[in-house]
C-alpha positions in Angstrom: 5.8 -25.4 -8.0 6.2 -21.9 -10.4 9.9 -20.4 -10.0 9.9 -17.5 -7.4 12.5 -14.6 -7.4 14.4 -13.6 -5.2 13.9 -10.1 -3.6 16.5 -7.8 -4.1 17.8 -6.8 -0.8 19.3 -3.5 -0.7 23.0 -3.3 1.4 22.8 0.2 2.1 19.8 2.4 3.6 19.7 6.3 3.6 18.5 7.9 6.5 15.1 8.8 5.6 14.5 5.4 4.7 15.7 4.1 8.3 13.7 7.0 10.2 11.0 6.1 8.4 11.4 2.1 9.1 10.9 3.5 13.1 8.3 6.0 12.4 10.7 8.3 13.9 12.2 12.4 12.3 16.0 11.7 10.9 17.0 14.2 13.1 16.4 11.6 16.2 18.4 9.3 14.4 21.3 11.7 14.1 20.7 12.6 17.4 21.0 8.9 18.8 24.0 8.9 16.4 25.9 11.4 19.0 24.7 10.1 22.1 25.5 6.2 21.3 28.6 4.8 19.9 27.3 1.7 18.5 25.7 3.6 15.9 27.8 4.3 13.3 27.0 4.5 9.7 29.2 4.7 7.0 29.1 8.1 5.0 29.7 8.5 0.9 31.6 11.0 -0.6 29.0 13.9 0.0 28.3 13.0 3.4 25.0 11.2 3.4 24.6 8.5 5.9 24.6 4.7 4.6 22.9 2.6 7.0 23.6 -1.2 7.0 21.6 -4.1 8.2 23.6 -4.5 11.0 23.1 -0.6 11.8 19.6 -1.0 11.2 19.9 -4.0 14.0 21.7 -1.5 16.6 19.0 1.6 15.6 16.0 -1.2 16.6 18.0 -1.8 19.9 18.1 1.7 21.0 14.4 2.1 19.6 13.5 -0.5 22.1 15.3 0.8 24.9 14.1 3.6 25.1 10.5 3.8 23.3 9.4 0.3 24.0 11.1 -0.1 27.4 11.1 3.8 28.4 14.9 4.1 29.5 16.2 7.6 29.7 19.1 8.1 27.2 21.9 7.9 29.7 20.0 4.7 31.0 20.0 2.9 27.4 23.5 4.0 27.5 24.3 2.4 30.7 22.2 -1.2 29.4 24.6 -0.7 26.5 27.9 0.1 27.8 27.5 -2.6 30.7 27.9 -5.5 28.0 23.8 -6.9 28.6 23.6 -7.7 24.6 21.3 -10.6 25.7 18.6 -8.0 25.2 20.2 -7.4 21.7 19.8 -10.7 21.0 16.2 -10.9 22.0 15.0 -8.0 20.3 16.6 -9.1 16.8 14.7 -12.9 17.9 11.7 -10.6 18.3 11.9 -9.1 15.0 12.6 -12.4 13.3 9.8 -13.8 14.9 7.2 -11.3 13.8 8.2 -11.7 10.4 7.8 -15.1 10.4 4.2 -14.4 11.7 3.4 -12.1 9.3 4.5 -14.5 6.6 2.4 -16.9 7.9 -0.6 -15.0 8.5 -0.1 -13.8 4.3 0.1 -17.7 3.7 -3.2 -18.6 5.7 -4.9 -15.8 3.7 -4.0 -16.6 0.1 -4.7 -20.2 0.9 -8.4 -19.3 2.3 -8.7 -16.8 -0.9 -7.9 -19.9 -3.0 -10.2 -21.7 -1.2 -13.1 -19.4 -1.4 -12.5 -18.9 -5.4 
């Protein structure tokens, strides 16, 4: 089996990259930052926001509550403040399962392509 290099994983993401991940405007991410206490990215000397994986998971949870479940901002804040972190865990699990599914589909397609060649 050939050697496969590990993908380089970024430690920090810009607000533009995070907005692109969720297909929303950067202004919405900034707005949520003001509305939800759980979203607190680090800022560099210039004041640019730097999001970690943990920050992105929290944004994914807010996105799930507001955009997918249809909660109002106040409703989402209540869910988060009530400590219902099971939802946060579920969102993370669903995301991981989706990544695994995508990997397996790509693997299947690659194997079928090799068989056909």
